[in-house]
NUGUPA-959979 format. One record per residue (C-alpha): residue in one letter; x, y, z. Coordinates in steps of 0.001 Angstrom, whole numbers, plus 500000, padded with zeros to 6 digits. Layout:
<pts>
AXYZ/...
</pts>
This chain:
<pts>
M518543495236500721/L517820497639497898/V519689496704494751/F519841497954491168/P521251494941489212/R523605495877486423/Q521154495206483611/Y518771497733485206/Q521193500645484719/W520071502834481754/S522635504692479661/Y522465508006477768/K524201508279474369/E526351511359474912/G527168513386471796/D524363512011469676/L522467515158468669/K519507513061467399/V518760511758470858/K516683513846473258/K517935514053476816/P515810511596478790/M513634512585481672/Y512137510617484525/R508664511378485785/R507733511775489424/R504174511103490650/V503005512155494097/I499834510579495549/R498479511752498883/A496269509519501021/G495564510279504646/N498760510331506697/T500762508935503745/V502362510242500572/E503444507835497748/I506252508672495375/I506586506895492014/E509481507628489727/T509925506079486295/Y510753506863482643/P507736507660480459/T507703506249476964/Q508054509655475233/F511324510240477085/G512707506779476422/D514852507579473395/G518545507143474136/L517951504862477085/T519016501252476964/R516365499117478585/A516850495790480245/K516574492938477762/R513051491616477465/D514124488027478172/M515647489176481462/V512422490550482907/G509824488470481082/P507394491304480276/G503932490184479296/T504219486641480667/P501261485431482730/E503417485240485887/A504716488789485382/M501258490150484718/K499880488427487812/R502598489887490023/Y502122493341488447/N498329493252488968/E498661492123492541/E501100494946493303/L498833497524491753/A495857496061493647/V497690496373496956/R498637500016496201/R495104500969495230/L493544499391498246/T496232500811500550/R495439504325499289/L491726503869499860/I492207502629503419/N494839505279504308/E492606508081502897/N489387507052504611/F490218505345507872/V492246506167510945/P493812504290513871/D491257502498516060/D488727502202513246/L487606498621513030/W488532495602510931/V485496493359511356/T485000489691510493/L481373488523510243/T480796484794510445/Y477867482313510196/E476689479268511941/K476379476320509580/E472593476417509854/T472387480106508842/R475061480104506185/P473865481221502658/P474037478545499958/N476557480402497785/K478800483464497684/Q476337485567495730/G473681484969498381/A476177485949501059/K477017489202499194/T473341490084498916/Q472900489478502605/L475918491648503460/S474605494517501328/A471276494400503198/F473177494418506517/C475112497514505501/V471858499381504933/K470793498535508479/L474252499377509786/R474082502844508196/K470910503586510158/L472529502356513393/Y475503504643512827/A473169507573512184/E471684507028515644/Y475119507833517079/G475733510773514762/V478482508926512907/E478685508679509100/L479163505089507949/K481673504379505239/Y483102501012504524/L485136498655502502/K483666495165502372/R484580491820500983/T483061488312501039/A485475485416501238/L485698481661501551/G487723480141504466/E490115477260504166/R487285474789504822/G484890476608502499/A483029478567505191/L481614481832503912/H482430484987505906/H482715488695505436/H485318491380506151/L484449495041506786/I486497498134507515/I484260500643509326/P484699503738511487/Q484723503617515253/G482022505455517183/V479334502828517656/P479433500271520474/T480508496895519127/R477782495170521175/R475160497048519086/I476855495922515822/T476988492340517137/Q473294492447518071/L472339493858514684/W474322491161512784/K472858488247514803/E469326489592514309/H469989490087510610/I471071486481509934/G468817484883512573/A471757483570514566/S471290481565517798/A472446482755521202/R475409480413521049/A476689481795517749/H480151483391517695/P480032487159517749/P481874489130515028/F485619489674515519/Y486738493271515982/V490349494358515537/P491354498079515793/L493415499417512925/Y497062499973513872/P498182503249515347/D500589504612512668/G497853505375510126/E499450503332507358/F497569500195506416/S499454498533503536/T499896495305505545/L496106494963505830/A495679495742502100/A498279493090501197/Y496417490528503355/I493127491283501585/V494651491107498148/G496534487926499017/Q493298486333500183/M491585487468496972/A494301485954494864/E493808482530496499/D490088482145496017/M489059484480493171/E491777484333490529/E489290484546487698/E488037488040488681/K489667491384488305/F491429492574491485/E489744495943491607/R486324494264491700/K487104491972494651/W486312494546497318/V483432496991497402/G483555500476498865/S480702502726499958/R479932505620497671/N481044508181500280/L484676507033500317/K487100509867499522/K489523509388496682/P493321509862497208/Q494661513030495672/E497405512966492992/D499562516039492273/P500285516966488621/P503181514789487442/E506663516384487402/D509207515625484628/I512837515909485735/E515761516117483328/E517991513429484676/I519411510212483206/K518805508106486324/W518277508552490070/Q521244507472492200/E520378508945495623/P518380507099498273/P514929508590498747/V514612511373501332/A511543511913503474/W509672515170503485/E509724517290506580/G507532515695509265/Y507507512291507496/T509452509015507607/I509789506472504760/D508180503063505240/T511249501007504426/D509122497947503614/S507355499906500923/I510492500700498839/R510537499017495463/A513513499721493141/G514243497840489987/T512774497142486569/N509100497011485796/E508410493454484556/I505781494668482090/T507479497729480525/G511114496809481033/R511788500287482402/P513415501120485784/Y511257502572488510/L511376503642492121/F508418503461494519/Y508189504318498222/R505618505519500730/M506100508203503381/V504185508247506666/K503507511369508685/V504996511354512210/E502518512760514729/D503728515412517166/G502506513430520150/Y504998510644519402/T507342509484522209/C510418507248522022/R513817506594523596/D517090507445521977/D520183505185521744/N521094506051525371/G517640505282526714/K516627508941527140/L512903509531526775/L512080511927523956/R508766513693523383/G507169515953520821/S509436517531518171/A512572515956519677/A511032512497519254/V509931513312515672/E513402514481514630/Y515079511450516254/I512746509055514424/R513305510858511157/R517104510764511570/K517199507069512384/N514903506358509435/A517186508258507044/E520318506519508446/Y518722503106507939/I517823503807504331/K521269505176503546/D523017502182505159/H520887499723503206/W520858501445499791/Y523037499678497244/L524096500486493743/I526210498731491058/N529440500453490068/S530992500404486586/E532775497125487383/G529546495438488351/E530381495369492065/V527776496077494778/V528807499101496820/F527242501387499414/L526338504901498301/E528743506358500893/E531540504312499335/L530688505832495975/C530908509312497553/R534351508514498951/Q535539507366495498/D534519510717494036/E536447512765496581/
</pts>
Protein backbone atom coordinates (compact mmCIF):
# COMPACT_ATOMS: atom_id res chain seq x y z
CA MET A 1 0.00 0.00 0.00
CA LEU A 2 1.45 3.32 -1.09
CA VAL A 3 0.10 6.19 1.00
CA PHE A 4 0.77 9.91 1.26
CA PRO A 5 -0.53 10.82 4.75
CA ARG A 6 -2.24 14.18 4.97
CA GLN A 7 0.65 15.94 6.74
CA TYR A 8 2.91 14.98 3.81
CA GLN A 9 0.92 17.07 1.31
CA TRP A 10 2.71 20.32 0.47
CA SER A 11 0.80 23.46 -0.48
CA TYR A 12 1.63 26.37 -2.79
CA LYS A 13 0.59 29.88 -1.72
CA GLU A 14 -1.34 31.03 -4.76
CA GLY A 15 -1.40 34.78 -5.42
CA ASP A 16 1.65 35.56 -3.30
CA LEU A 17 3.98 37.29 -5.75
CA LYS A 18 6.90 37.03 -3.31
CA VAL A 19 6.87 33.24 -3.45
CA LYS A 20 8.63 31.46 -6.28
CA LYS A 21 6.78 28.61 -7.93
CA PRO A 22 8.25 25.43 -6.40
CA MET A 23 9.95 22.74 -8.44
CA TYR A 24 10.70 19.16 -7.71
CA ARG A 25 13.93 17.57 -8.88
CA ARG A 26 14.17 14.25 -10.66
CA ARG A 27 17.37 12.18 -10.50
CA VAL A 28 17.96 9.22 -12.80
CA ILE A 29 20.64 6.64 -11.89
CA ARG A 30 21.45 3.79 -14.29
CA ALA A 31 23.01 0.56 -13.02
CA GLY A 32 23.11 -2.58 -15.16
CA ASN A 33 19.59 -3.70 -16.03
CA THR A 34 18.05 -1.18 -13.63
CA VAL A 35 17.18 2.51 -13.56
CA GLU A 36 16.45 4.34 -10.29
CA ILE A 37 14.22 7.40 -10.14
CA ILE A 38 14.40 9.81 -7.19
CA GLU A 39 12.02 12.78 -6.99
CA THR A 40 12.09 15.35 -4.20
CA TYR A 41 12.05 19.11 -3.53
CA PRO A 42 15.49 20.77 -3.36
CA THR A 43 16.06 23.37 -0.67
CA GLN A 44 16.34 26.27 -3.14
CA PHE A 45 12.84 25.52 -4.46
CA GLY A 46 11.30 25.08 -1.03
CA ASP A 47 9.85 28.57 -0.57
CA GLY A 48 6.06 28.49 -0.49
CA LEU A 49 5.89 24.83 0.45
CA THR A 50 4.50 23.80 3.80
CA ARG A 51 6.63 20.98 5.14
CA ALA A 52 5.53 18.29 7.56
CA LYS A 53 6.00 19.40 11.14
CA ARG A 54 9.38 18.43 12.52
CA ASP A 55 7.91 16.64 15.51
CA MET A 56 5.87 14.43 13.17
CA VAL A 57 8.89 12.97 11.39
CA GLY A 58 11.58 13.30 14.02
CA PRO A 59 14.37 14.60 11.78
CA GLY A 60 17.85 14.34 13.20
CA THR A 61 16.97 11.81 15.91
CA PRO A 62 19.38 8.85 16.26
CA GLU A 63 16.68 6.40 15.18
CA ALA A 64 15.81 8.46 12.10
CA MET A 65 19.46 8.87 11.15
CA LYS A 66 20.05 5.14 11.51
CA ARG A 67 17.10 4.28 9.25
CA TYR A 68 18.20 6.92 6.74
CA ASN A 69 21.80 5.66 6.67
CA GLU A 70 20.69 2.06 6.28
CA GLU A 71 18.39 2.96 3.38
CA LEU A 72 21.18 4.87 1.62
CA ALA A 73 23.59 1.99 2.23
CA VAL A 74 21.18 -0.50 0.63
CA ARG A 75 20.75 1.75 -2.40
CA ARG A 76 24.49 2.31 -2.89
CA LEU A 77 25.28 -1.38 -2.60
CA THR A 78 22.35 -2.35 -4.85
CA ARG A 79 23.66 -0.05 -7.57
CA LEU A 80 27.16 -1.48 -7.34
CA ILE A 81 25.92 -5.07 -7.60
CA ASN A 82 23.45 -4.29 -10.39
CA GLU A 83 26.11 -2.44 -12.40
CA ASN A 84 28.87 -5.03 -12.10
CA PHE A 85 27.27 -8.45 -11.82
CA VAL A 86 24.77 -10.48 -13.82
CA PRO A 87 22.52 -13.49 -13.22
CA ASP A 88 24.44 -16.70 -12.46
CA ASP A 89 27.41 -14.81 -11.06
CA LEU A 90 28.25 -16.19 -7.62
CA TRP A 91 27.47 -15.27 -4.03
CA VAL A 92 30.14 -17.18 -2.13
CA THR A 93 30.46 -17.90 1.60
CA LEU A 94 33.95 -18.88 2.80
CA THR A 95 34.17 -20.59 6.18
CA TYR A 96 36.83 -21.92 8.54
CA GLU A 97 37.37 -24.91 10.71
CA LYS A 98 37.84 -23.97 14.34
CA GLU A 99 41.52 -24.95 14.15
CA THR A 100 42.27 -22.68 11.17
CA ARG A 101 40.12 -19.71 12.19
CA PRO A 102 42.03 -16.39 12.55
CA PRO A 103 42.14 -14.96 16.10
CA ASN A 104 40.26 -11.77 15.20
CA LYS A 105 38.38 -10.02 12.44
CA GLN A 106 41.34 -7.96 11.26
CA GLY A 107 43.37 -11.14 10.81
CA ALA A 108 40.53 -12.65 8.80
CA LYS A 109 40.33 -9.57 6.56
CA THR A 110 44.06 -9.72 5.89
CA GLN A 111 43.75 -13.40 4.99
CA LEU A 112 40.84 -12.69 2.63
CA SER A 113 42.80 -9.94 0.86
CA ALA A 114 45.67 -12.35 0.25
CA PHE A 115 43.21 -14.95 -1.06
CA CYS A 116 41.76 -12.45 -3.55
CA VAL A 117 45.25 -11.90 -4.99
CA LYS A 118 45.55 -15.64 -5.63
CA LEU A 119 41.98 -15.77 -6.94
CA ARG A 120 42.74 -13.07 -9.51
CA LYS A 121 45.58 -15.20 -10.89
CA LEU A 122 43.27 -18.23 -11.06
CA TYR A 123 40.66 -16.23 -12.99
CA ALA A 124 43.34 -15.04 -15.40
CA GLU A 125 44.10 -18.68 -16.26
CA TYR A 126 40.53 -18.94 -17.59
CA GLY A 127 40.63 -15.59 -19.38
CA VAL A 128 38.12 -14.03 -16.97
CA GLU A 129 38.63 -10.69 -15.25
CA LEU A 130 38.06 -10.93 -11.51
CA LYS A 131 36.05 -8.21 -9.83
CA TYR A 132 34.46 -8.59 -6.47
CA LEU A 133 32.62 -7.22 -3.50
CA LYS A 134 33.78 -8.74 -0.23
CA ARG A 135 32.85 -8.62 3.39
CA THR A 136 34.01 -10.32 6.58
CA ALA A 137 31.34 -11.12 9.16
CA LEU A 138 30.70 -12.79 12.49
CA GLY A 139 28.10 -15.54 12.70
CA GLU A 140 25.52 -15.87 15.45
CA ARG A 141 27.95 -17.98 17.49
CA GLY A 142 30.88 -15.69 16.77
CA ALA A 143 32.38 -17.74 13.92
CA LEU A 144 34.31 -15.66 11.42
CA HIS A 145 33.40 -16.11 7.75
CA HIS A 146 33.55 -14.17 4.50
CA HIS A 147 31.12 -13.26 1.73
CA LEU A 148 32.18 -12.64 -1.86
CA ILE A 149 30.31 -11.68 -5.00
CA ILE A 150 32.37 -12.77 -8.00
CA PRO A 151 31.82 -13.46 -11.72
CA GLN A 152 31.09 -16.91 -13.07
CA GLY A 153 33.53 -18.50 -15.52
CA VAL A 154 35.86 -20.48 -13.24
CA PRO A 155 34.97 -23.99 -12.00
CA THR A 156 33.91 -23.83 -8.37
CA ARG A 157 36.03 -26.90 -7.58
CA ARG A 158 39.14 -24.84 -8.43
CA ILE A 159 38.01 -22.00 -6.16
CA THR A 160 37.30 -24.49 -3.37
CA GLN A 161 40.74 -26.09 -3.79
CA LEU A 162 42.44 -22.70 -3.75
CA TRP A 163 40.62 -21.63 -0.56
CA LYS A 164 41.41 -24.84 1.31
CA GLU A 165 45.07 -24.61 0.33
CA HIS A 166 45.17 -20.96 1.32
CA ILE A 167 43.92 -21.51 4.88
CA GLY A 168 45.45 -24.97 5.38
CA ALA A 169 42.09 -26.67 5.77
CA SER A 170 41.80 -30.41 6.31
CA ALA A 171 40.12 -32.79 3.87
CA ARG A 172 37.01 -32.94 6.07
CA ALA A 173 36.51 -29.16 6.10
CA HIS A 174 33.28 -27.81 4.61
CA PRO A 175 33.73 -26.40 1.12
CA PRO A 176 32.63 -22.84 0.34
CA PHE A 177 28.93 -22.30 -0.35
CA TYR A 178 28.06 -21.10 -3.86
CA VAL A 179 24.71 -19.52 -4.74
CA PRO A 180 24.01 -18.15 -8.27
CA LEU A 181 22.66 -14.61 -8.38
CA TYR A 182 18.96 -14.49 -9.27
CA PRO A 183 17.88 -14.32 -12.90
CA ASP A 184 16.18 -10.91 -13.13
CA GLY A 185 19.42 -8.88 -12.83
CA GLU A 186 18.15 -6.85 -9.86
CA PHE A 187 19.90 -7.57 -6.57
CA SER A 188 18.43 -5.23 -3.96
CA THR A 189 17.36 -8.18 -1.77
CA LEU A 190 20.97 -9.35 -1.55
CA ALA A 191 22.14 -5.80 -0.78
CA ALA A 192 19.53 -5.46 1.98
CA TYR A 193 20.72 -8.76 3.51
CA ILE A 194 24.34 -7.59 3.54
CA VAL A 195 23.48 -4.20 5.05
CA GLY A 196 21.19 -5.80 7.63
CA GLN A 197 23.97 -8.15 8.66
CA MET A 198 26.35 -5.20 8.89
CA ALA A 199 23.94 -3.28 11.09
CA GLU A 200 23.83 -6.16 13.56
CA ASP A 201 27.53 -6.68 14.16
CA MET A 202 29.26 -3.43 13.15
CA GLU A 203 27.10 -0.55 14.32
CA GLU A 204 30.09 1.57 15.24
CA GLU A 205 31.43 1.75 11.65
CA LYS A 206 30.19 3.71 8.69
CA PHE A 207 28.01 1.67 6.36
CA GLU A 208 29.93 2.50 3.20
CA ARG A 209 33.09 1.04 4.77
CA LYS A 210 31.58 -2.31 5.69
CA TRP A 211 32.09 -3.89 2.30
CA VAL A 212 35.12 -3.61 0.04
CA GLY A 213 35.05 -3.61 -3.74
CA SER A 214 37.83 -4.33 -6.19
CA ARG A 215 39.27 -1.31 -7.99
CA ASN A 216 37.93 -2.43 -11.37
CA LEU A 217 34.27 -2.15 -10.36
CA LYS A 218 32.31 0.13 -12.68
CA LYS A 219 30.38 3.01 -11.15
CA PRO A 220 26.65 3.51 -11.80
CA GLN A 221 25.90 6.41 -14.15
CA GLU A 222 23.72 9.34 -13.06
CA ASP A 223 22.01 11.62 -15.61
CA PRO A 224 22.07 15.40 -15.06
CA PRO A 225 19.24 16.25 -12.62
CA GLU A 226 16.03 17.64 -14.10
CA ASP A 227 14.01 20.36 -12.34
CA ILE A 228 10.27 20.24 -13.06
CA GLU A 229 7.85 23.08 -12.35
CA GLU A 230 5.17 21.27 -10.41
CA ILE A 231 3.78 21.67 -6.90
CA LYS A 232 3.59 17.94 -6.21
CA TRP A 233 3.45 14.64 -8.06
CA GLN A 234 0.08 12.91 -7.93
CA GLU A 235 0.37 10.22 -10.61
CA PRO A 236 1.69 6.72 -9.92
CA PRO A 237 5.11 6.09 -11.46
CA VAL A 238 5.15 4.83 -15.06
CA ALA A 239 7.83 2.44 -16.31
CA TRP A 240 9.93 3.31 -19.32
CA GLU A 241 9.51 1.32 -22.51
CA GLY A 242 11.00 -2.15 -22.04
CA TYR A 243 11.06 -1.87 -18.23
CA THR A 244 8.85 -2.79 -15.30
CA ILE A 245 8.83 -1.17 -11.86
CA ASP A 246 10.00 -3.21 -8.90
CA THR A 247 6.96 -2.64 -6.70
CA ASP A 248 8.90 -3.53 -3.55
CA SER A 249 11.32 -0.68 -4.27
CA ILE A 250 8.71 2.11 -4.20
CA ARG A 251 9.12 4.55 -1.32
CA ALA A 252 6.74 7.50 -1.10
CA GLY A 253 6.43 9.79 1.88
CA THR A 254 8.46 12.29 3.85
CA ASN A 255 12.21 12.16 4.34
CA GLU A 256 12.75 11.77 8.08
CA ILE A 257 15.87 13.92 7.97
CA THR A 258 14.83 16.84 5.74
CA GLY A 259 11.08 16.79 6.37
CA ARG A 260 10.49 17.03 2.60
CA PRO A 261 8.34 14.65 0.53
CA TYR A 262 10.06 12.30 -1.87
CA LEU A 263 9.37 9.45 -4.29
CA PHE A 264 11.81 6.63 -5.05
CA TYR A 265 11.42 3.60 -7.28
CA ARG A 266 13.55 1.22 -9.33
CA MET A 267 12.82 0.01 -12.85
CA VAL A 268 14.11 -3.34 -14.15
CA LYS A 269 14.68 -4.13 -17.81
CA VAL A 270 12.57 -6.98 -19.19
CA GLU A 271 14.64 -9.22 -21.45
CA ASP A 272 13.20 -10.14 -24.88
CA GLY A 273 13.68 -13.85 -24.19
CA TYR A 274 11.15 -13.75 -21.36
CA THR A 275 8.22 -16.21 -21.44
CA CYS A 276 5.05 -16.26 -19.33
CA ARG A 277 1.37 -17.23 -19.38
CA ASP A 278 -1.48 -14.75 -19.56
CA ASP A 279 -4.65 -14.78 -17.43
CA ASN A 280 -6.14 -17.51 -19.64
CA GLY A 281 -3.09 -19.75 -19.45
CA LYS A 282 -1.86 -18.95 -22.96
CA LEU A 283 1.91 -19.14 -23.34
CA LEU A 284 3.46 -15.83 -24.40
CA ARG A 285 6.95 -15.37 -25.77
CA GLY A 286 9.22 -12.53 -26.83
CA SER A 287 7.67 -9.08 -27.27
CA ALA A 288 4.17 -10.37 -26.43
CA ALA A 289 5.42 -11.62 -23.06
CA VAL A 290 7.25 -8.35 -22.39
CA GLU A 291 4.17 -6.23 -23.11
CA TYR A 292 1.96 -8.48 -20.98
CA ILE A 293 4.34 -8.26 -18.02
CA ARG A 294 4.57 -4.48 -18.41
CA ARG A 295 0.78 -4.11 -18.54
CA LYS A 296 0.21 -6.26 -15.45
CA ASN A 297 2.92 -4.34 -13.61
CA ALA A 298 1.30 -0.98 -14.46
CA GLU A 299 -2.14 -2.26 -13.42
CA TYR A 300 -0.82 -3.45 -10.07
CA ILE A 301 0.80 -0.11 -9.30
CA LYS A 302 -2.32 1.83 -10.29
CA ASP A 303 -4.58 -0.39 -8.17
CA HIS A 304 -2.34 -0.02 -5.11
CA TRP A 305 -1.54 3.69 -5.38
CA TYR A 306 -3.37 5.75 -2.76
CA LEU A 307 -3.67 9.46 -2.12
CA ILE A 308 -5.39 11.61 0.51
CA ASN A 309 -8.18 13.87 -0.74
CA SER A 310 -9.05 17.32 0.69
CA GLU A 311 -11.28 15.71 3.35
CA GLY A 312 -8.44 13.52 4.58
CA GLU A 313 -9.95 10.33 3.13
CA VAL A 314 -7.87 7.62 1.49
CA VAL A 315 -8.97 7.15 -2.13
CA PHE A 316 -7.73 5.37 -5.24
CA LEU A 317 -6.31 7.50 -8.03
CA GLU A 318 -8.99 6.22 -10.40
CA GLU A 319 -11.65 7.45 -7.93
CA LEU A 320 -10.05 10.91 -8.00
CA CYS A 321 -10.24 10.82 -11.79
CA ARG A 322 -13.94 9.98 -11.68
CA GLN A 323 -14.56 12.88 -9.28
CA ASP A 324 -12.99 15.28 -11.78
CA GLU A 325 -15.17 14.15 -14.70
